[in-house]
Each structure stands twice: as C-alpha cells, then as structure tokens.
C-alpha positions in Angstrom: -98.1 28.5 8.2 -95.5 25.8 8.0 -91.9 26.7 9.0 -89.1 24.6 7.4 -86.2 23.4 9.5 -83.2 25.5 8.7 -80.5 23.6 6.7 -77.0 23.4 8.1 -74.7 26.0 6.8 -72.1 24.9 4.3 -69.4 26.7 6.3 -69.8 24.3 9.2 -69.0 21.4 7.0 -65.8 23.1 6.0 -64.9 23.6 9.6 -65.3 20.0 10.4 -63.3 19.0 7.4 -60.5 21.4 8.4 -60.6 20.0 11.9 -60.2 16.4 10.7 -57.4 17.4 8.4 -55.6 19.1 11.3 -56.0 16.1 13.5 -54.6 13.8 10.8 -51.7 16.2 10.2 -51.0 16.3 13.9 -51.0 12.5 14.1 -48.7 12.2 11.2 -46.3 14.8 12.7 -46.4 12.9 16.0 -45.5 9.7 14.2 -42.7 11.3 12.3 -41.4 12.9 15.5 -41.5 9.6 17.2 -39.6 8.0 14.4 -37.0 10.8 14.6 -36.6 10.3 18.3 -36.2 6.5 17.8 -33.5 7.1 15.2 -31.7 9.6 17.5 -31.7 7.0 20.3 -30.3 4.4 17.9 -27.5 6.8 16.9 -26.8 7.5 20.6 -26.5 3.8 21.2 -24.0 3.5 18.4 -22.1 6.4 19.9 -22.1 4.7 23.3 -20.8 1.4 21.8 -18.1 3.3 19.9 -16.9 5.3 22.9 -16.7 2.2 25.1 -14.0 0.8 22.9 -12.1 4.1 22.8 -12.4 4.4 26.6 -10.7 1.1 27.1 -7.9 2.0 24.8 -7.5 5.3 26.5 -7.0 3.6 29.8 -4.4 1.3 28.4 -2.5 4.3 26.8 -2.6 6.2 30.1 -1.2 3.2 32.0 1.5 2.6 29.4 2.6 6.2 29.5 2.7 6.1 33.3 5.2 3.1 33.1 7.0 4.3 30.0 10.5 3.9 31.4 10.0 0.1 31.7 7.9 -0.5 28.6 9.3 -2.4 25.7 9.3 -0.8 22.3 7.1 -3.4 20.7 4.6 -3.2 23.6 4.4 0.6 23.3 3.9 0.4 19.5 1.1 -2.2 19.9 -0.7 -0.1 22.4 -0.6 3.0 20.2 -1.8 1.0 17.1 -4.7 -0.5 19.0 -5.8 2.9 20.3 -5.7 4.4 16.8 -7.7 1.5 15.4 -10.3 2.0 18.2 -10.7 5.6 17.1 -11.0 4.7 13.5 -13.7 2.0 14.4 -15.6 4.6 16.5 -15.7 7.0 13.6 -17.1 4.4 11.2 -19.7 3.2 13.7 -21.1 6.7 14.2 -20.9 7.8 10.6 -24.7 8.0 10.2 -25.1 10.1 13.3 -23.5 13.2 11.7 -26.7 13.8 9.8 -29.0 13.7 12.8 -30.2 17.2 13.6 -30.8 16.4 17.3 -27.1 15.6 17.7 -25.5 18.5 15.9 -23.5 19.9 18.8 -22.7 16.5 20.2 -21.2 15.3 16.9 -19.3 18.6 16.4 -17.4 18.2 19.7 -17.0 14.4 19.2 -15.6 14.9 15.7 -12.9 17.3 17.1 -12.1 14.9 19.9 -11.6 12.0 17.5 -9.3 14.1 15.2 -7.3 15.4 18.1 -6.8 12.0 19.7 -5.7 10.3 16.5 -3.3 13.1 15.7 -2.0 13.2 19.3 -1.3 9.5 19.4 0.7 9.7 16.1 2.7 12.7 17.3 3.4 11.3 20.7 4.6 7.9 19.4 6.8 9.7 16.9 8.3 11.9 19.6 8.9 9.1 22.1 10.8 7.0 19.5 12.8 10.0 18.3 13.9 10.8 21.8 15.1 7.2 22.2 16.7 6.8 18.8 18.1 10.3 18.3 18.7 11.8 21.8 20.5 14.9 20.4 17.6 15.8 18.1 15.2 18.2 19.7 12.4 17.3 17.3 11.5 14.4 19.5 10.9 16.6 22.5 8.8 19.0 20.4 6.7 16.1 19.1 6.0 14.8 22.6 4.8 18.2 23.7 2.6 18.6 20.6 1.1 15.1 20.9 0.4 15.6 24.6 -1.4 18.9 23.9 -3.5 17.3 21.2 -4.5 14.4 23.5 -5.5 16.9 26.1 -7.6 18.9 23.6 -9.3 15.7 22.6 -10.2 15.0 26.2 -11.7 18.5 26.7 -13.6 18.2 23.4 -15.1 14.9 24.5 -16.1 16.3 27.8 -18.0 19.1 25.9 -19.7 16.4 23.8 -20.8 14.6 27.0 -22.2 17.9 28.3 -24.2 18.2 25.1 -25.5 14.7 25.5 -26.7 15.4 29.0 -28.8 18.4 27.9 -32.6 18.2 27.8 -32.6 18.5 24.1 -30.9 15.1 23.6 -32.8 11.9 24.3 -31.4 9.6 26.9 -29.2 6.9 25.4 -29.9 3.3 26.2 -26.6 2.9 28.1 -24.3 5.4 29.8 -21.6 7.1 27.9 -18.1 6.4 29.5 -15.6 9.0 30.4 -12.6 9.1 28.1 -9.2 10.6 29.1 -5.9 9.9 27.3 -4.1 12.3 29.7 -4.4 12.6 33.5 -6.7 15.3 34.7 -4.0 16.8 37.0 -0.8 18.3 35.7 -0.2 20.8 32.9 0.5 19.6 29.3 4.1 20.9 29.7 4.6 18.9 32.9 3.2 15.7 31.4 5.3 16.1 28.2 8.4 16.5 30.4 7.6 13.3 32.4 7.1 11.3 29.1 10.4 12.6 27.7 12.3 11.8 30.9 10.8 8.3 31.0 11.6 7.6 27.3 15.2 8.7 27.6 15.8 6.7 30.8 19.1 4.8 31.0 18.7 1.2 29.7 15.2 1.9 28.5 13.7 -1.1 26.7 12.2 1.4 24.2 15.5 1.6 22.4 16.2 -0.2 19.1 18.2 -3.1 20.5 18.3 -6.7 19.4 18.9 -9.4 22.0 20.6 -12.2 20.2 21.6 -15.3 22.2 22.6 -19.0 22.1 19.3 -20.4 23.1 19.9 -24.1 22.8 22.6 -26.7 22.1 21.7 -30.2 20.9 24.0 -33.1 20.2 23.4 -36.2 18.1 23.7 -38.8 19.6 21.8 -37.1 22.4 23.7 -36.0 25.5 22.5 -36.9 29.0 23.8 -35.6 32.3 25.4 -37.9 34.9 25.1 -37.4 38.7 28.3 -35.3 38.7 26.8 -32.8 36.3 28.9 -33.8 33.3 27.3 -34.6 30.0 27.6 -38.1 28.6 27.3 -39.1 25.0 27.0 -42.8 24.0 29.9 -44.5 22.4 30.6 -43.0 18.9 33.4 -41.7 16.8 31.6 -38.6 15.4 28.8 -36.3 16.5 26.6 -33.6 15.1 25.9 -30.4 17.0 22.9 -28.1 16.4 22.9 -24.6 17.9 19.8 -22.6 18.1 20.4 -18.8 17.9 17.4 -16.5 18.8 16.7 -12.8 18.8 14.5 -11.9 21.7 15.0 -8.1 21.2 12.7 -5.5 19.7 14.6 -5.0 16.4 16.5 -7.0 13.8 19.9 -8.3 14.7 23.1 -7.6 12.8 24.9 -10.2 10.7 27.2 -12.1 13.1 29.1 -15.3 13.4 28.8 -18.4 15.6 32.1 -20.0 16.6 32.4 -23.6 17.8 35.4 -24.8 19.7 35.8 -28.4 20.7 38.7 -29.0 23.1 39.7 -32.5 24.2 41.9 -33.6 27.1 44.4 -34.4 24.4 44.5 -32.2 21.3 42.4 -29.4 20.2 40.2 -29.1 17.1 40.5 -25.9 15.1 37.5 -23.5 15.7 34.7 -23.8 13.2 32.9 -20.5 12.3 29.5 -20.3 10.6 27.6 -17.1 9.6 24.4 -16.2 11.5 21.9 -14.4 9.2 20.0 -11.3 10.3 17.2 -12.3 12.7 14.0 -10.3 13.0 12.6 -9.7 16.5 11.3 -13.0 17.9 13.0 -15.1 15.1 15.5 -17.9 15.6 17.7 -20.1 13.4 19.6 -23.3 13.8 23.2 -23.6 12.8 24.5 -27.2 12.3 28.0 -28.5 12.7 28.0 -32.1 11.3 30.4 -35.1 11.4 32.7 -33.8 14.1 35.3 -36.5 14.9 35.5 -37.5 18.6 37.4 -40.2 20.5 35.6 -42.7 22.7 36.4 -42.6 26.4 37.5 -38.9 26.1 36.3 -35.8 27.9 35.6 -32.7 25.8 34.9 -29.1 26.5 32.4 -27.6 23.9 32.2 -23.8 23.6 29.8 -22.0 21.3 30.0 -18.2 21.1 28.5 -15.4 19.1 31.2 -13.1 17.6 31.3 -10.0 15.6 28.8 -8.1 17.7 29.6 -4.4 17.7 28.9 -2.1 20.6 25.2 -1.3 21.0 24.1 -4.2 18.8 23.0 -6.6 21.6 20.8 -5.9 24.6 22.3 -8.7 26.7 25.8 -10.1 26.3 25.8 -12.7 29.1 23.9 -15.2 26.9 26.2 -15.1 23.9 28.4 -18.0 25.1 27.6 -21.5 26.2 30.3 -23.9 27.6 29.5 -27.6 28.1 31.7 -30.4 29.3 30.9 -33.9 28.1 32.4 -37.4 28.0 32.2 -39.8 25.1 31.6 -43.3 26.5 34.0 -46.1 25.7 32.8 -49.2 23.9 29.7 -50.6 25.4 30.6 -53.1 28.2 28.5 -56.1 29.1 26.8 -54.9 32.3 24.4 -57.8 32.5 24.3 -59.3 36.0 24.7 -63.0 36.4 21.4 -64.9 36.7 20.8 -66.7 40.0 18.1 -69.1 41.1 16.7 -68.9 44.6 15.2 -71.9 46.4 12.0 -71.8 48.3 14.1 -71.6 51.5 15.7 -68.4 50.2 19.1 -70.0 49.5 20.8 -69.5 46.1 21.1 -72.7 44.1 
C-alpha cells in the first residue's frame, strides 16, 4: 500500500498571505509615522526661529518701558512698531504648523499669546501717548492698564505653550525655544501700569509732541574766518550774502515761524530783514538766504539772527534760537609782500 504525502492545506497559504500583508502595512504605517514626525520637527524649528525674533523684540520693549521717562517719542514708537512686526512675521512663519495634529495644544496657546501681545502693544502705545498729549483725559490711563494686562496674558499663554512643547507627546525641536516676556515677572499688572503712567507723564518728558527748532549754522559769502582775538574777518568787499540753516531736531513738525536778521555797524544800523521759515518735519532743515547786503570795508559789524513768532510750548529748546556773531570787513588789500634780500656766502646781506 502506497501512502501519498499530504498536500498543504489551502488555509495556511492564506495565513502566510495575511502575515505578509500585515508586515507591509506595518512598514507603510511606520514610514508614514516617520514622515509625520519629521514634519512636526520642521514645524517646531519654524516656531523656534519665529519666537527668537519675538523674544529679542520683547527684551527691547521691556528695556524701553523701564526707561520710559527718558525715552524720546520717536524712539518709543519705533520700538513698538518693530515688536509688532516681529509678531506678524512669527505668525506668517508658523502658519503651516496650525494643521499639525501633534502641535494642537502648542499652537492653541501660541495663537492666544500672539493675539494678546499684538493687542497689548497697540493699547499700551495708545495709552502712553494719550497720557502725554492729553494729561486731563483718563482714557490714556485706562489704555495703559488694558495694554499691560494683555501683554501679561500673552506672557502667560506663551509659558503654557512652552509647557506643551516640553511634554513627551511633542518631538524635541532642533534648537531651544527662548523665553518671551513683555512684562517683568514681578509686580502686579496694576502696579506696572501705574509705573508706566508716571514715567510717561514725567515733567519735561521727551515723549511729548515738541519740535526743537534752532539756528543750526550761519554761512557768509565771502567766507568768514576767525582771527586770534576770536572776531570774524571777511575779505575786502562792499556786499555779502548770508545763508542761515534752520533745523528741527524735535519729534514733531514745527510751527510756521520767522527768521529775523539784524546787521548793526559801528556807525549806522540796517533795518531788520525778516523771512518766513516753513513748517519743518522732525529731522528736516532748510536754508534761508539774505543776499546782496551792503557793507563798508574796514568796519566792524554785529550780526544777529533769531527765530521769532514761536508760541509757548512750540519749541523744546529756546537757547539755540538766536546766534550773534561779530565780524570785521577788511579794508582794501594792502601790499604785504616783504622786500627781497640776497644773502652772501658769509651770511651778510648784499
């Protein structure tokens, strides 16, 4: 009797097929999971780069607020604008991270932080400038308090975002995430707002809307030189041109004013000449010319140029509104050539 070898059962083939399919599926899942992890790390690196810029701006804002009583208005505004731009740039850089399921809680807290910081900076700037420009209006004080509170909420929200980043569910970013604080850790919001308000309303605060118009330079044609006695000297002439540079070194536009020129001689006085000075923006200057002014040779003059028509509170400094110069117009050129002498080899004049 011949026994046949039993044939493999069909069911075992199916088991092997299912096992292979399961292994392939597991491999594909692992690859997909690895891709998701890599994407999350990329998003975290974008987040780190974005927060570095915001952290730097936050430090500058904190330092500026600490020295608010001595901060110029234009400096304060530039700091606030730069910080707001850093927040906007951060939001654009991490835009793709909002759809990453691994970063759900992180992005939720970070989104709140960015919103609160942006709103807080705007409210705080509004409040500080209102306190300076309208001291009797209480809305400035209220805006400072609201802005400070929003900055503090932003700080707390970012701290919560960092805690979520440090959890085991979140992959480790390539670089460390910096701390960000727009407000000091110590002190209540009310106390900080009071400090900012007091600093903003300090006497002679450079935060105020004040121009600083001045006579920056006086130039004569022919050019004036100074003699050893400290008196200006102009070469022999019977008329001169005078150019006066007026500058605004303040933080706001100047008012329309006038520049008066007075030229007084040892004998006789010329009637004052008055020219209008246009409105000058902060940092702008203009040149006012007085041409063909008659002078007498061998005569001493006193030249005075002064800004007039400036009302109270329209100029930060008044000491530089007048310049007085004394000068002498030389007589006709004299022959100052020394006689030529010839010296012999023995050293005697021939």
